[in-house]
C-alpha positions in Angstrom: -6.6 25.7 -6.5 -8.6 22.9 -8.0 -11.9 21.6 -7.0 -12.3 17.9 -7.8 -15.4 15.8 -8.3 -14.2 12.3 -7.5 -15.6 8.8 -7.2 -13.8 6.9 -4.4 -13.5 6.6 -0.6 -11.7 8.2 2.3 -8.5 6.6 3.6 -7.9 7.8 7.2 -4.5 9.3 7.8 -3.6 6.9 10.7 -4.2 3.9 8.4 -2.1 5.6 5.7 0.8 6.0 8.1 0.5 2.4 9.2 0.4 1.2 5.5 3.5 3.2 4.6 5.5 1.9 7.7 4.4 -1.7 7.4 5.3 -1.8 3.7 8.6 0.0 4.1 7.6 2.7 1.6 10.6 5.0 2.1 9.7 7.2 -0.9 6.1 7.8 0.3 4.9 10.7 2.4 1.8 9.7 4.4 1.0 13.3 5.1 0.6 14.4 1.4 -0.3 11.6 -1.0 -1.0 13.8 -3.9 2.8 14.4 -4.6 3.7 12.5 -7.8 6.6 10.6 -6.2 4.4 9.4 -3.3 1.5 8.5 -5.7 3.9 6.4 -7.8 5.4 4.7 -4.7 2.0 3.8 -3.1 0.4 2.8 -6.5 3.4 0.5 -7.2 2.9 -1.0 -3.7 -0.8 -1.6 -4.4 0.1 -3.2 -7.7 2.3 -5.7 -5.8 -0.2 -6.4 -3.0 -3.4 -6.4 -5.0 -2.5 -7.2 -8.7 -6.0 -8.6 -9.6 -7.7 -5.5 -8.1 -5.4 -3.0 -9.7 -5.8 -4.6 -13.1 -9.3 -3.0 -13.1 -8.1 0.4 -11.7 -5.6 1.9 -14.2 -6.6 5.4 -13.3 -6.5 5.2 -9.5 -5.3 8.4 -7.9 -4.9 9.9 -4.4 -6.5 13.3 -3.8 -5.9 15.5 -0.8 -8.2 18.2 0.6 -6.5 21.4 1.8 -7.6 24.9 2.8 -4.7 27.3 2.3 -6.3 29.8 4.6 -6.3 27.4 7.5 -3.2 28.2 9.5 -4.0 26.0 12.6 -1.6 23.5 13.9 -3.6 20.6 12.4 -3.9 22.2 8.9 -0.8 20.5 7.5 -2.2 17.0 8.0 -5.8 16.4 7.1 -7.6 13.5 8.8 -7.8 11.5 5.6 -6.9 11.4 1.9 -9.2 10.1 -0.9 -8.6 7.1 -3.1 -10.4 7.7 -6.4 -10.9 5.8 -9.6 -12.5 8.8 -11.3 -11.3 12.4 -10.9 -12.7 15.4 -12.7 -11.0 18.8 -12.2 -13.7 21.5 -12.2 -13.2 25.0 -13.5 -15.4 27.9 -12.4 -18.4 25.6 -12.6 -19.3 22.1 -13.4 -22.4 20.0 -14.0 -21.9 17.6 -11.1 -25.0 15.6 -12.1 -23.5 15.0 -15.6 -20.2 13.9 -14.1 -21.9 11.5 -11.7 -24.3 10.2 -14.4 -21.2 9.0 -16.4 -20.5 6.7 -13.5 -18.0 3.9 -13.6 -18.1 0.4 -15.0 -19.2 -2.6 -13.0 -15.6 -4.0 -13.0 -14.2 -0.7 -11.7 -17.0 -0.5 -9.0 -16.3 -4.0 -7.9 -12.5 -3.4 -7.8 -13.0 -0.3 -5.7 -15.2 -2.2 -3.3 -12.4 -4.9 -3.0 -9.7 -2.3 -2.5 -11.8 -0.4 0.1 -12.4 -3.7 2.0 -8.6 -4.3 2.1 -7.7 -0.8 3.3 -10.8 0.6 5.1 -13.6 -2.0 5.5 -17.0 -0.4 5.7 -15.9 3.1 4.5 -18.4 4.7 2.1 -17.7 4.4 -1.6 -19.3 7.3 -3.3 -19.0 10.8 -5.0 -17.2 13.6 -3.3 -16.4 17.3 -4.1 -12.9 18.0 -2.8 -11.1 21.4 -2.6 -7.3 21.6 -2.5 -5.9 25.1 -2.3 -2.3 24.0 -2.4 -1.6 21.2 -4.9 2.0 22.4 -5.4 2.9 22.2 -1.7 6.4 20.9 -1.2 7.0 17.8 0.8 10.0 16.6 2.7 10.2 13.5 0.6 10.0 15.5 -2.6 13.5 17.0 -2.5 15.8 17.3 -5.4 18.4 14.6 -4.7 20.2 15.5 -8.0 21.7 18.6 -6.5 25.2 17.8 -5.4 26.1 19.0 -2.0 29.5 20.6 -1.5 32.0 18.1 0.0 34.2 19.2 2.9 37.8 18.6 2.6 37.8 17.8 6.3 41.1 17.3 8.0 42.7 16.1 4.8 43.3 19.6 3.6 45.2 20.5 6.8 47.5 17.5 6.7 48.9 17.4 3.2 51.1 14.5 2.5 54.8 15.4 2.4 56.7 14.0 -0.6 58.9 11.1 0.4 62.6 11.5 0.2 62.8 8.4 -2.0 61.0 10.1 -4.9 
């Protein structure tokens, strides 16, 4: 149940959904971007759409907030996810001032501003502390397609071909 200190911005869930649909990202789940398959899909899409920006953001990640004790109807879909260029996973404690003082380079900062302006103009770019109590949460998109499903014999099994008299 990690706590992250991140540098980035919020990406509102409705805009995530629109992005996934408009870009035909069939392998992406807009409700849980932290899943590896979804991260890879959306990052690949960003690389195609914004190659100059992404050249400066090799460590870009999506971080989700989640409270595993929240069992309300809205708990499964938070209002936004975070897009972060710097992510630090905290243990029992962390020197947040030290993490922030490390900062980012000017190139990364400018690239994040450009990406933010493409996705969520005017959203605050800054430092956030984010809690996620369920990083391992399954997602509908993250199913194991390698498992073979049993095939039905259907009606073929009922109507076996009779040997012809000519054979």
